[in-house]
Residue, then its C-alpha position, 0 to 999 in steps of 0.5 A: m649562547e642564546k637559547p632557540i626560541f622554539k625547540f623542535g618538539s614545540i614546532r611539531q606541536l605548533r604544526f599539529a595545532f595548526c592542522i586541528c584548527f584548519l580541520l575545524w574551519f573546514l568542517a564549519y565551512i562545508c556546513s555553511d551557506d558559502y560552501a553551498t554557493f561555491f559547490p552547488h548540488e547540481s555541480g555533482v560535488n558532494l563529499f558526504p551525500f548521505y550525511a547531508e541528506t538525512q540530517p534533521v533540520l531544527n524546527d522543520p516538521c518535514s525533516r526526513r519526511y520530504v518526498y519528491i515526485h518524479d515528473l514522468p513522461t505522460r506515457f507512463n501514467s495519464e496516457i494509459l487512462t485515455d485507453c480506458r476501454n482496454l485497461l481490463e479484458s472483462a465484460d463485467s468492468d467498465m474501466c472508463r467509469a472506474v477512472l472517474n473522480m481521480g480513480l475513485g469511480p462513480h458515486v454510489t447512488r444512495s439506497r433508501r430501502d436499506g440505508a447502507f450508506l451514511e453519506s453518499n458523497s463519501w461512497f464510490v464504486t471503486h475498482p481495486h486496480l485503480l489503486e495506482v491512480i488513487f495513490h498518485n492523486r493522494m500523493k499530491q496532497y502529501k504535506c511534505l512534498t518538495n520540488d528539490s530532489s536533493l532534500a527528499s528522503a524518498i522518490y515517488v515514481p508515479f508509474y501505473a504498472g498494473l494498468d499498463l500491464g492490464r492492456y496487454l495480458w491477453g493476446f500480446n507477446a511477452s515482449k509487449r507486456d515487458s515494454g512498459p517497465v523496460d522503458l520506465f527504467e531506461w528513463l529512470l537510469e538517465e535521471p540524476e536522482w537515480e545515481r544518488m542511491k541506485g534506486r534504493d530511495h525510489f518507490f512505486v505502486a502496482g494495483r495488482t498482486t505481486w504475482d502478476f509481475r513475476s514472469l521468469t521467462n520470455i515465453d509468450r504463454n506465461w502470465g504477467n510481465k517480469l517487472m519484479y525481476l528486472p535487474q534495475a528494479k532490485n533496489v526499488t521499493i514496490l507497493s502492491l495489493e499482495s506481496s511475496h513473503w520472501i522478498k524484502r523490497d515488496f510490500a502489501i498495502p490495502y485493497p481500496t474499499n468503496f469508502h473515501p471520506s473527505n474529512d474526519d467527521q465522516v470517519i467518526k460518524w461511520q465508526n460510531k454507526m458501526r459500533k451501534q450496528k445490530r448484527k443478526y448473523l454470527f458469521s457470513f461469507v461473500g464469495a463463489p463456491g470456489p476457484k479451480q484449485r482442488d484444495s480450496i476449502r470454500g465448498e466446506i465453508i459454504s456447507q458449514c454455513l448452510e448447516a448453521g441455519e440462521k446463524c450464517k448468511w452466504l451471499e453467492c457470487k457464482s456469476s455476474s448475472s446474479g448481481n449479488c456481489d456487484d450490488l455494493s449495498k447488498v455486500v455492505k449490508m450483509f457485512r455490517s449485519s455479521t459478527f464474523c466474516l469468513q475470508p478464505r483464500g481465492d486465486t491468491p491468499t488475499r482478498r479485497s473482501t477482508f478490507d470491506s469486512i473491516l470497514a463494516g466492523c465485522i471481525p475477519v476470520f482467516f484460514d491462511i496466515h498469508s491472507a493478512y498476517a504475513q502481508y500488511a505489516w504497515h496497516l494491521p497490528k502484529e498481534y493478529t488475535k486482537y482483531s481477527v480469528l485464525i482457523p487453520e485451513s488444514d483443520v477445515k480440509r480434514a473436517r476437524a474444525d467446526i466453524e460455528r462451534t469455534l466462533s460461538a465459544i469466543p467469550e463476549e468480552e473478547l468479542v467486544k474487544k475484537r470488534e472495537e479494534v476492527i473499528r479502530l482500524i478503519p482509518n488505516i485501511m481506507y483511502a481518503n478522497p484525494s480532491s483538493s477540498s478534502k483533508l483529514e486532520t487527525f487520522e492517517d489513512a492507508v497512503d499516510l501509513a504507506i509513506k511512513g513505512v517507505l521512509e522508515r525503510v529508506e532510512k534503514l537502507v541509508e544506515e546500512m550503506k553508511e556501515k559498509 
């Protein structure tokens, strides 16, 4: 009797081999162009969504760096600017001038008598609430933009959150203040990009502090709106002038200063000018005597400054009629003439003055860790002693800190290192001119670092989603 050609065990082995071959063929096929043609992204068929959109492509410098900008209805951005007279209820701010030059504001008129500015075409009268407009226009220059959202690692939402709110802060009810964010998320949730990660890859910029968007109730007399507390916003990354330290999707980016260079040469020239600058004051303070808080230390700071005589300079900003702090040349001249610049908290822990002082090569002196150290993680060094000095606010309140003595005790060698680090940080905290003719080649500005931070955050979120 002939033996069977195949035994039962051999048949099982053959079937196993066939399954392996089919699996290998299938994996190769779904990675091929044929699969992309047969199952296009728009059809909604995507067996491995996170794998397909996060794998690097060889020789593509933008791999994992692509950003898609949502084409929002104009009511969420440009139409808001047409209502410029109502963007801010303040007699001291002409917001219609502030929106000029892509949000940078009008050019600074060069002053012959003080020589504060190196090149007038790189200096503007910039309002901090125009951050959203500046960021939007800088994003249009980003090297790795894509019109194909399926390639994007992050989705930028150009909603002017702070300017929208500014129109309704006074004289309007809570429902009106909330209407813009509610309308925005109703629009976003209808877009296919939202479904991919439920908003975890989306980000937008708010040109105000986080506290303006944290209203907990619908009571009309409460401040701000509830943007941060909308359920739909819980996954979105929000960049603002000041963040909270307990919510991990809320990140602070620098206040805009008045220096917006168009090229590397303007940056280098300004840095070199600050290195050579003679500084006749040991320390200085730009600000009003104090906000309404009873525990403000500004009064004590001013008192110590006056007692220090010629070692300290105080530029008072008690009222707009003084014109001191509205005169950009006065502020810049004083900062660049000072070795240390005092940065006590105001109504909130952070101040634009911090970045104005860094721009002038002046070493910032903080009294609260939330004024910088717990804020600008993407833009300032974690080792804060490299670029600043911390004098605890409690020591100043209890008259245990002598500011002049503390600063005078810092060795010259350490002082020089701190100042050089501050000057090195200038590109990190500036917003380059977003005009089409402007381009930085070797420096990364505040927008570049913010995008890098967002992309790293989204990549971590993708990894976390894979592990679940």
